[in-house]
Steps between C-alpha positions, in 0.01 A plus 500: 500500500293817450323439832841463674628825355171672595540369845857632524362837387285512811822473702608814344316682778761372746802583272626144454365475148791707354751251635321219304520689163845355407375151564183566288727638225706179500180295504388688177839452345496127558136433418399722209757417220407127489129587551499735201697255285236227587211742418664597171573137394308252701723196437539230763849604576424858551206425723710259709764777535230755606362261763860422625582875528171550689561225745857600575407869516269419788807516722556869389138576574532336840805714563298811409229407737753425786657840431168676512404348838834442666767717332757467228732278697235222516430553130865438417506184712203367300666620177809293581287188414481607141837347390410183692163474311674556163743214564214273609297603193782356275481167684115472534203580267350828619188481290 
């Protein structure tokens, strides 16, 4: 995750990095609360929820990468897969 964000920072030279910031903010909003909960109380359920949040949040990270390289329209197209992944996560084990 850190390397991906650092890679996006390199794209800042071309100006596309700023378009990816909202996607990175959403990524942080989705991944950090369950992660901090699992760090604070490392129970099996909390760890499983943190892993699930991390796996599902990969779509948001992919949207940030698509935005940085191709523009915000492509990022929104990738982000449109997020509701689909949440529905599928209820039917299948993500972890």
